[in-house]
mmCIF file as Biopython writes it, N, C-alpha, C and O atoms, coordinates in Angstrom:
data_model
#
loop_
_atom_site.group_PDB
_atom_site.id
_atom_site.type_symbol
_atom_site.label_atom_id
_atom_site.label_alt_id
_atom_site.label_comp_id
_atom_site.label_asym_id
_atom_site.label_entity_id
_atom_site.label_seq_id
_atom_site.pdbx_PDB_ins_code
_atom_site.Cartn_x
_atom_site.Cartn_y
_atom_site.Cartn_z
_atom_site.occupancy
_atom_site.B_iso_or_equiv
_atom_site.auth_seq_id
_atom_site.auth_asym_id
_atom_site.pdbx_PDB_model_num
ATOM 1   N N  . MET A ? 1  ? 0.826   -1.194 0.000   1.0 0.0 1  A 1 
ATOM 2   C CA . MET A ? 1  ? 0.000   0.000  0.000   1.0 0.0 1  A 1 
ATOM 3   C C  . MET A ? 1  ? 0.868   1.255  0.000   1.0 0.0 1  A 1 
ATOM 4   O O  . MET A ? 1  ? 0.576   2.209  -0.720  1.0 0.0 1  A 1 
ATOM 5   N N  . SER A ? 2  ? 1.937   1.261  0.806   1.0 0.0 2  A 1 
ATOM 6   C CA . SER A ? 2  ? 2.778   2.451  0.877   1.0 0.0 2  A 1 
ATOM 7   C C  . SER A ? 2  ? 3.502   2.703  -0.454  1.0 0.0 2  A 1 
ATOM 8   O O  . SER A ? 2  ? 3.761   3.852  -0.811  1.0 0.0 2  A 1 
ATOM 9   N N  . GLU A ? 3  ? 3.829   1.622  -1.190  1.0 0.0 3  A 1 
ATOM 10  C CA . GLU A ? 3  ? 4.446   1.808  -2.514  1.0 0.0 3  A 1 
ATOM 11  C C  . GLU A ? 3  ? 3.474   2.490  -3.461  1.0 0.0 3  A 1 
ATOM 12  O O  . GLU A ? 3  ? 3.843   3.374  -4.234  1.0 0.0 3  A 1 
ATOM 13  N N  . TRP A ? 4  ? 2.212   2.051  -3.380  1.0 0.0 4  A 1 
ATOM 14  C CA . TRP A ? 4  ? 1.210   2.639  -4.252  1.0 0.0 4  A 1 
ATOM 15  C C  . TRP A ? 4  ? 1.012   4.123  -3.926  1.0 0.0 4  A 1 
ATOM 16  O O  . TRP A ? 4  ? 0.887   4.944  -4.835  1.0 0.0 4  A 1 
ATOM 17  N N  . LEU A ? 5  ? 0.984   4.467  -2.642  1.0 0.0 5  A 1 
ATOM 18  C CA . LEU A ? 5  ? 0.834   5.864  -2.235  1.0 0.0 5  A 1 
ATOM 19  C C  . LEU A ? 5  ? 2.049   6.703  -2.619  1.0 0.0 5  A 1 
ATOM 20  O O  . LEU A ? 5  ? 1.914   7.883  -2.944  1.0 0.0 5  A 1 
ATOM 21  N N  . ALA A ? 6  ? 3.234   6.095  -2.583  1.0 0.0 6  A 1 
ATOM 22  C CA . ALA A ? 6  ? 4.457   6.820  -2.936  1.0 0.0 6  A 1 
ATOM 23  C C  . ALA A ? 6  ? 4.550   7.056  -4.436  1.0 0.0 6  A 1 
ATOM 24  O O  . ALA A ? 6  ? 5.201   8.004  -4.875  1.0 0.0 6  A 1 
ATOM 25  N N  . MET A ? 7  ? 3.901   6.199  -5.229  1.0 0.0 7  A 1 
ATOM 26  C CA . MET A ? 7  ? 3.846   6.319  -6.686  1.0 0.0 7  A 1 
ATOM 27  C C  . MET A ? 7  ? 5.230   6.498  -7.300  1.0 0.0 7  A 1 
ATOM 28  O O  . MET A ? 7  ? 5.459   7.407  -8.098  1.0 0.0 7  A 1 
ATOM 29  N N  . GLY A ? 8  ? 6.122   5.640  -6.923  1.0 0.0 8  A 1 
ATOM 30  C CA . GLY A ? 8  ? 7.451   5.662  -7.515  1.0 0.0 8  A 1 
ATOM 31  C C  . GLY A ? 8  ? 8.236   6.912  -7.191  1.0 0.0 8  A 1 
ATOM 32  O O  . GLY A ? 8  ? 9.059   7.345  -7.998  1.0 0.0 8  A 1 
ATOM 33  N N  . GLY A ? 9  ? 8.005   7.503  -6.036  1.0 0.0 9  A 1 
ATOM 34  C CA . GLY A ? 9  ? 8.728   8.707  -5.649  1.0 0.0 9  A 1 
ATOM 35  C C  . GLY A ? 9  ? 8.033   9.998  -6.049  1.0 0.0 9  A 1 
ATOM 36  O O  . GLY A ? 9  ? 8.494   11.087 -5.708  1.0 0.0 9  A 1 
ATOM 37  N N  . HIS A ? 10 ? 6.933   9.881  -6.766  1.0 0.0 10 A 1 
ATOM 38  C CA . HIS A ? 10 ? 6.207   11.063 -7.225  1.0 0.0 10 A 1 
ATOM 39  C C  . HIS A ? 10 ? 4.903   11.283 -6.455  1.0 0.0 10 A 1 
ATOM 40  O O  . HIS A ? 10 ? 4.081   12.108 -6.853  1.0 0.0 10 A 1 
ATOM 41  N N  . GLY A ? 11 ? 4.714   10.562 -5.375  1.0 0.0 11 A 1 
ATOM 42  C CA . GLY A ? 11 ? 3.469   10.618 -4.611  1.0 0.0 11 A 1 
ATOM 43  C C  . GLY A ? 11 ? 3.135   12.002 -4.085  1.0 0.0 11 A 1 
ATOM 44  O O  . GLY A ? 11 ? 1.978   12.422 -4.123  1.0 0.0 11 A 1 
ATOM 45  N N  . ALA A ? 12 ? 4.136   12.710 -3.596  1.0 0.0 12 A 1 
ATOM 46  C CA . ALA A ? 12 ? 3.865   14.046 -3.046  1.0 0.0 12 A 1 
ATOM 47  C C  . ALA A ? 12 ? 3.303   14.967 -4.130  1.0 0.0 12 A 1 
ATOM 48  O O  . ALA A ? 12 ? 2.367   15.725 -3.877  1.0 0.0 12 A 1 
ATOM 49  N N  . TYR A ? 13 ? 3.869   14.904 -5.326  1.0 0.0 13 A 1 
ATOM 50  C CA . TYR A ? 13 ? 3.374   15.734 -6.428  1.0 0.0 13 A 1 
ATOM 51  C C  . TYR A ? 13 ? 1.967   15.304 -6.839  1.0 0.0 13 A 1 
ATOM 52  O O  . TYR A ? 13 ? 1.077   16.138 -7.005  1.0 0.0 13 A 1 
ATOM 53  N N  . VAL A ? 14 ? 1.778   13.995 -6.999  1.0 0.0 14 A 1 
ATOM 54  C CA . VAL A ? 14 ? 0.486   13.481 -7.456  1.0 0.0 14 A 1 
ATOM 55  C C  . VAL A ? 14 ? -0.614  13.809 -6.465  1.0 0.0 14 A 1 
ATOM 56  O O  . VAL A ? 14 ? -1.655  14.343 -6.849  1.0 0.0 14 A 1 
ATOM 57  N N  . TRP A ? 15 ? -0.397  13.494 -5.182  1.0 0.0 15 A 1 
ATOM 58  C CA . TRP A ? 15 ? -1.450  13.702 -4.185  1.0 0.0 15 A 1 
ATOM 59  C C  . TRP A ? 15 ? -1.703  15.183 -3.920  1.0 0.0 15 A 1 
ATOM 60  O O  . TRP A ? 15 ? -2.841  15.577 -3.663  1.0 0.0 15 A 1 
ATOM 61  N N  . SER A ? 16 ? -0.661  16.004 -3.979  1.0 0.0 16 A 1 
ATOM 62  C CA . SER A ? 16 ? -0.900  17.444 -3.806  1.0 0.0 16 A 1 
ATOM 63  C C  . SER A ? 16 ? -1.663  18.003 -5.012  1.0 0.0 16 A 1 
ATOM 64  O O  . SER A ? 16 ? -2.463  18.927 -4.863  1.0 0.0 16 A 1 
ATOM 65  N N  . SER A ? 17 ? -1.422  17.455 -6.191  1.0 0.0 17 A 1 
ATOM 66  C CA . SER A ? 17 ? -2.178  17.876 -7.377  1.0 0.0 17 A 1 
ATOM 67  C C  . SER A ? 17 ? -3.652  17.523 -7.228  1.0 0.0 17 A 1 
ATOM 68  O O  . SER A ? 17 ? -4.525  18.329 -7.547  1.0 0.0 17 A 1 
ATOM 69  N N  . TYR A ? 18 ? -3.924  16.309 -6.739  1.0 0.0 18 A 1 
ATOM 70  C CA . TYR A ? 18 ? -5.316  15.921 -6.493  1.0 0.0 18 A 1 
ATOM 71  C C  . TYR A ? 18 ? -5.956  16.830 -5.442  1.0 0.0 18 A 1 
ATOM 72  O O  . TYR A ? 18 ? -7.120  17.209 -5.570  1.0 0.0 18 A 1 
ATOM 73  N N  . GLY A ? 19 ? -5.205  17.171 -4.421  1.0 0.0 19 A 1 
ATOM 74  C CA . GLY A ? 19 ? -5.717  18.059 -3.388  1.0 0.0 19 A 1 
ATOM 75  C C  . GLY A ? 19 ? -6.036  19.443 -3.917  1.0 0.0 19 A 1 
ATOM 76  O O  . GLY A ? 19 ? -7.070  20.020 -3.583  1.0 0.0 19 A 1 
ATOM 77  N N  . MET A ? 20 ? -5.145  19.976 -4.746  1.0 0.0 20 A 1 
ATOM 78  C CA . MET A ? 20 ? -5.380  21.304 -5.325  1.0 0.0 20 A 1 
ATOM 79  C C  . MET A ? 20 ? -6.586  21.272 -6.264  1.0 0.0 20 A 1 
ATOM 80  O O  . MET A ? 20 ? -7.365  22.224 -6.303  1.0 0.0 20 A 1 
ATOM 81  N N  . LEU A ? 21 ? -6.743  20.194 -7.011  1.0 0.0 21 A 1 
ATOM 82  C CA . LEU A ? 21 ? -7.904  20.059 -7.892  1.0 0.0 21 A 1 
ATOM 83  C C  . LEU A ? 21 ? -9.193  20.028 -7.079  1.0 0.0 21 A 1 
ATOM 84  O O  . LEU A ? 21 ? -10.165 20.698 -7.429  1.0 0.0 21 A 1 
ATOM 85  N N  . ALA A ? 22 ? -9.206  19.260 -6.003  1.0 0.0 22 A 1 
ATOM 86  C CA . ALA A ? 22 ? -10.395 19.188 -5.147  1.0 0.0 22 A 1 
ATOM 87  C C  . ALA A ? 22 ? -10.709 20.560 -4.556  1.0 0.0 22 A 1 
ATOM 88  O O  . ALA A ? 22 ? -11.874 20.949 -4.473  1.0 0.0 22 A 1 
ATOM 89  N N  . LEU A ? 23 ? -9.682  21.286 -4.149  1.0 0.0 23 A 1 
ATOM 90  C CA . LEU A ? 23 ? -9.883  22.633 -3.609  1.0 0.0 23 A 1 
ATOM 91  C C  . LEU A ? 23 ? -10.444 23.573 -4.681  1.0 0.0 23 A 1 
ATOM 92  O O  . LEU A ? 23 ? -11.357 24.351 -4.407  1.0 0.0 23 A 1 
ATOM 93  N N  . ALA A ? 24 ? -9.902  23.502 -5.891  1.0 0.0 24 A 1 
ATOM 94  C CA . ALA A ? 24 ? -10.386 24.355 -6.978  1.0 0.0 24 A 1 
ATOM 95  C C  . ALA A ? 24 ? -11.843 24.054 -7.313  1.0 0.0 24 A 1 
ATOM 96  O O  . ALA A ? 24 ? -12.623 24.972 -7.563  1.0 0.0 24 A 1 
ATOM 97  N N  . ILE A ? 25 ? -12.213 22.783 -7.321  1.0 0.0 25 A 1 
ATOM 98  C CA . ILE A ? 25 ? -13.604 22.409 -7.596  1.0 0.0 25 A 1 
ATOM 99  C C  . ILE A ? 25 ? -14.515 22.918 -6.487  1.0 0.0 25 A 1 
ATOM 100 O O  . ILE A ? 25 ? -15.599 23.431 -6.766  1.0 0.0 25 A 1 
ATOM 101 N N  . ALA A ? 26 ? -14.095 22.784 -5.250  1.0 0.0 26 A 1 
ATOM 102 C CA . ALA A ? 26 ? -14.904 23.264 -4.124  1.0 0.0 26 A 1 
ATOM 103 C C  . ALA A ? 26 ? -15.098 24.779 -4.199  1.0 0.0 26 A 1 
ATOM 104 O O  . ALA A ? 26 ? -16.203 25.269 -3.962  1.0 0.0 26 A 1 
ATOM 105 N N  . ILE A ? 27 ? -14.046 25.524 -4.524  1.0 0.0 27 A 1 
ATOM 106 C CA . ILE A ? 27 ? -14.143 26.976 -4.651  1.0 0.0 27 A 1 
ATOM 107 C C  . ILE A ? 27 ? -15.076 27.344 -5.808  1.0 0.0 27 A 1 
ATOM 108 O O  . ILE A ? 27 ? -15.880 28.269 -5.690  1.0 0.0 27 A 1 
ATOM 109 N N  . GLU A ? 28 ? -14.967 26.626 -6.913  1.0 0.0 28 A 1 
ATOM 110 C CA . GLU A ? 28 ? -15.830 26.906 -8.063  1.0 0.0 28 A 1 
ATOM 111 C C  . GLU A ? 28 ? -17.295 26.651 -7.730  1.0 0.0 28 A 1 
ATOM 112 O O  . GLU A ? 28 ? -18.157 27.452 -8.091  1.0 0.0 28 A 1 
ATOM 113 N N  . LEU A ? 29 ? -17.586 25.551 -7.050  1.0 0.0 29 A 1 
ATOM 114 C CA . LEU A ? 29 ? -18.972 25.260 -6.666  1.0 0.0 29 A 1 
ATOM 115 C C  . LEU A ? 29 ? -19.510 26.324 -5.722  1.0 0.0 29 A 1 
ATOM 116 O O  . LEU A ? 29 ? -20.650 26.764 -5.874  1.0 0.0 29 A 1 
ATOM 117 N N  . TRP A ? 30 ? -18.712 26.741 -4.757  1.0 0.0 30 A 1 
ATOM 118 C CA . TRP A ? 30 ? -19.125 27.793 -3.831  1.0 0.0 30 A 1 
ATOM 119 C C  . TRP A ? 30 ? -19.403 29.089 -4.599  1.0 0.0 30 A 1 
ATOM 120 O O  . TRP A ? 30 ? -20.395 29.772 -4.345  1.0 0.0 30 A 1 
ATOM 121 N N  . SER A ? 31 ? -18.518 29.417 -5.538  1.0 0.0 31 A 1 
ATOM 122 C CA . SER A ? 31 ? -18.674 30.638 -6.320  1.0 0.0 31 A 1 
ATOM 123 C C  . SER A ? 31 ? -19.938 30.590 -7.179  1.0 0.0 31 A 1 
ATOM 124 O O  . SER A ? 31 ? -20.662 31.581 -7.272  1.0 0.0 31 A 1 
ATOM 125 N N  . LEU A ? 32 ? -20.205 29.450 -7.802  1.0 0.0 32 A 1 
ATOM 126 C CA . LEU A ? 32 ? -21.405 29.303 -8.617  1.0 0.0 32 A 1 
ATOM 127 C C  . LEU A ? 32 ? -22.673 29.472 -7.792  1.0 0.0 32 A 1 
ATOM 128 O O  . LEU A ? 32 ? -23.615 30.141 -8.219  1.0 0.0 32 A 1 
ATOM 129 N N  . ARG A ? 33 ? -22.695 28.868 -6.617  1.0 0.0 33 A 1 
ATOM 130 C CA . ARG A ? 33 ? -23.870 29.008 -5.749  1.0 0.0 33 A 1 
ATOM 131 C C  . ARG A ? 33 ? -24.086 30.456 -5.348  1.0 0.0 33 A 1 
ATOM 132 O O  . ARG A ? 33 ? -25.216 30.941 -5.325  1.0 0.0 33 A 1 
ATOM 133 N N  . ARG A ? 34 ? -23.008 31.135 -5.036  1.0 0.0 34 A 1 
ATOM 134 C CA . ARG A ? 34 ? -23.090 32.542 -4.628  1.0 0.0 34 A 1 
ATOM 135 C C  . ARG A ? 34 ? -23.610 33.416 -5.772  1.0 0.0 34 A 1 
ATOM 136 O O  . ARG A ? 34 ? -24.473 34.270 -5.571  1.0 0.0 34 A 1 
ATOM 137 N N  . ARG A ? 35 ? -23.067 33.188 -6.983  1.0 0.0 35 A 1 
ATOM 138 C CA . ARG A ? 35 ? -23.527 33.979 -8.132  1.0 0.0 35 A 1 
ATOM 139 C C  . ARG A ? 35 ? -24.980 33.684 -8.465  1.0 0.0 35 A 1 
ATOM 140 O O  . ARG A ? 35 ? -25.731 34.593 -8.818  1.0 0.0 35 A 1 
ATOM 141 N N  . ARG A ? 36 ? -25.386 32.421 -8.358  1.0 0.0 36 A 1 
ATOM 142 C CA . ARG A ? 36 ? -26.779 32.064 -8.634  1.0 0.0 36 A 1 
ATOM 143 C C  . ARG A ? 36 ? -27.703 32.733 -7.626  1.0 0.0 36 A 1 
ATOM 144 O O  . ARG A ? 36 ? -28.766 33.231 -7.996  1.0 0.0 36 A 1 
ATOM 145 N N  . SER A ? 37 ? -27.313 32.748 -6.376  1.0 0.0 37 A 1 
ATOM 146 C CA . SER A ? 37 ? -28.116 33.384 -5.336  1.0 0.0 37 A 1 
ATOM 147 C C  . SER A ? 37 ? -28.260 34.878 -5.608  1.0 0.0 37 A 1 
ATOM 148 O O  . SER A ? 37 ? -29.351 35.435 -5.481  1.0 0.0 37 A 1 
ATOM 149 N N  . ARG A ? 38 ? -27.165 35.520 -5.979  1.0 0.0 38 A 1 
ATOM 150 C CA . ARG A ? 38 ? -27.222 36.959 -6.288  1.0 0.0 38 A 1 
ATOM 151 C C  . ARG A ? 38 ? -28.093 37.228 -7.511  1.0 0.0 38 A 1 
ATOM 152 O O  . ARG A ? 38 ? -28.836 38.209 -7.539  1.0 0.0 38 A 1 
ATOM 153 N N  . ALA A ? 39 ? -28.007 36.365 -8.517  1.0 0.0 39 A 1 
ATOM 154 C CA . ALA A ? 39 ? -28.821 36.545 -9.719  1.0 0.0 39 A 1 
ATOM 155 C C  . ALA A ? 39 ? -30.302 36.394 -9.392  1.0 0.0 39 A 1 
ATOM 156 O O  . ALA A ? 39 ? -31.127 37.178 -9.861  1.0 0.0 39 A 1 
ATOM 157 N N  . ARG A ? 40 ? -30.637 35.394 -8.593  1.0 0.0 40 A 1 
ATOM 158 C CA . ARG A ? 40 ? -32.041 35.215 -8.195  1.0 0.0 40 A 1 
ATOM 159 C C  . ARG A ? 40 ? -32.542 36.411 -7.405  1.0 0.0 40 A 1 
ATOM 160 O O  . ARG A ? 40 ? -33.665 36.871 -7.610  1.0 0.0 40 A 1 
ATOM 161 N N  . GLN A ? 41 ? -31.716 36.912 -6.509  1.0 0.0 41 A 1 
ATOM 162 C CA . GLN A ? 41 ? -32.103 38.071 -5.714  1.0 0.0 41 A 1 
ATOM 163 C C  . GLN A ? 41 ? -32.354 39.278 -6.619  1.0 0.0 41 A 1 
ATOM 164 O O  . GLN A ? 41 ? -33.314 40.023 -6.423  1.0 0.0 41 A 1 
ATOM 165 N N  . ARG A ? 42 ? -31.489 39.462 -7.603  1.0 0.0 42 A 1 
ATOM 166 C CA . ARG A ? 42 ? -31.646 40.589 -8.527  1.0 0.0 42 A 1 
ATOM 167 C C  . ARG A ? 42 ? -32.922 40.459 -9.354  1.0 0.0 42 A 1 
ATOM 168 O O  . ARG A ? 42 ? -33.611 41.450 -9.597  1.0 0.0 42 A 1 
ATOM 169 N N  . VAL A ? 43 ? -33.236 39.239 -9.785  1.0 0.0 43 A 1 
ATOM 170 C CA . VAL A ? 43 ? -34.467 39.017 -10.543 1.0 0.0 43 A 1 
ATOM 171 C C  . VAL A ? 43 ? -35.678 39.352 -9.689  1.0 0.0 43 A 1 
ATOM 172 O O  . VAL A ? 43 ? -36.609 40.004 -10.164 1.0 0.0 43 A 1 
ATOM 173 N N  . HIS A ? 44 ? -35.679 38.919 -8.445  1.0 0.0 44 A 1 
ATOM 174 C CA . HIS A ? 44 ? -36.796 39.232 -7.547  1.0 0.0 44 A 1 
ATOM 175 C C  . HIS A ? 44 ? -36.923 40.749 -7.331  1.0 0.0 44 A 1 
ATOM 176 O O  . HIS A ? 44 ? -38.033 41.279 -7.276  1.0 0.0 44 A 1 
ATOM 177 N N  . GLU A ? 45 ? -35.801 41.431 -7.211  1.0 0.0 45 A 1 
ATOM 178 C CA . GLU A ? 45 ? -35.835 42.884 -7.052  1.0 0.0 45 A 1 
ATOM 179 C C  . GLU A ? 45 ? -36.407 43.550 -8.288  1.0 0.0 45 A 1 
ATOM 180 O O  . GLU A ? 45 ? -37.198 44.486 -8.175  1.0 0.0 45 A 1 
ATOM 181 N N  . LEU A ? 46 ? -36.016 43.077 -9.478  1.0 0.0 46 A 1 
ATOM 182 C CA . LEU A ? 46 ? -36.539 43.656 -10.715 1.0 0.0 46 A 1 
ATOM 183 C C  . LEU A ? 46 ? -38.024 43.408 -10.863 1.0 0.0 46 A 1 
ATOM 184 O O  . LEU A ? 46 ? -38.751 44.283 -11.333 1.0 0.0 46 A 1 
ATOM 185 N N  . ILE A ? 47 ? -38.491 42.230 -10.470 1.0 0.0 47 A 1 
ATOM 186 C CA . ILE A ? 47 ? -39.914 41.920 -10.525 1.0 0.0 47 A 1 
ATOM 187 C C  . ILE A ? 47 ? -40.693 42.832 -9.585  1.0 0.0 47 A 1 
ATOM 188 O O  . ILE A ? 47 ? -41.755 43.339 -9.946  1.0 0.0 47 A 1 
ATOM 189 N N  . GLU A ? 48 ? -40.165 43.042 -8.380  1.0 0.0 48 A 1 
ATOM 190 C CA . GLU A ? 48 ? -40.830 43.921 -7.431  1.0 0.0 48 A 1 
ATOM 191 C C  . GLU A ? 48 ? -40.872 45.365 -7.933  1.0 0.0 48 A 1 
ATOM 192 O O  . GLU A ? 48 ? -41.879 46.052 -7.763  1.0 0.0 48 A 1 
ATOM 193 N N  . GLU A ? 49 ? -39.784 45.824 -8.546  1.0 0.0 49 A 1 
ATOM 194 C CA . GLU A ? 49 ? -39.753 47.183 -9.094  1.0 0.0 49 A 1 
ATOM 195 C C  . GLU A ? 49 ? -40.753 47.341 -10.227 1.0 0.0 49 A 1 
ATOM 196 O O  . GLU A ? 49 ? -41.409 48.376 -10.344 1.0 0.0 49 A 1 
ATOM 197 N N  . GLU A ? 50 ? -40.869 46.320 -11.057 1.0 0.0 50 A 1 
ATOM 198 C CA . GLU A ? 50 ? -41.768 46.363 -12.203 1.0 0.0 50 A 1 
ATOM 199 C C  . GLU A ? 50 ? -43.230 46.381 -11.777 1.0 0.0 50 A 1 
ATOM 200 O O  . GLU A ? 50 ? -44.056 47.056 -12.392 1.0 0.0 50 A 1 
ATOM 201 N N  . SER A ? 51 ? -43.548 45.631 -10.710 1.0 0.0 51 A 1 
ATOM 202 C CA . SER A ? 51 ? -44.935 45.549 -10.268 1.0 0.0 51 A 1 
ATOM 203 C C  . SER A ? 51 ? -45.333 46.747 -9.407  1.0 0.0 51 A 1 
ATOM 204 O O  . SER A ? 51 ? -46.523 46.970 -9.183  1.0 0.0 51 A 1 
ATOM 205 N N  . ALA A ? 52 ? -44.383 47.503 -8.933  1.0 0.0 52 A 1 
ATOM 206 C CA . ALA A ? 52 ? -44.706 48.631 -8.054  1.0 0.0 52 A 1 
ATOM 207 C C  . ALA A ? 52 ? -45.111 49.869 -8.813  1.0 0.0 52 A 1 
ATOM 208 O O  . ALA A ? 52 ? -45.411 50.896 -8.204  1.0 0.0 52 A 1 
#
């Protein structure tokens, strides 16, 4: 198991790359949710302005 994790001496690079990818995906998902929430809020504000 430890040989597989070490990946022929390149384990630190490989696993840190996977970690950075997971972090980037998590940040992107958080950002998308935030932008979607702001867009929905803006649409609701425009609807309220239009009906007033």
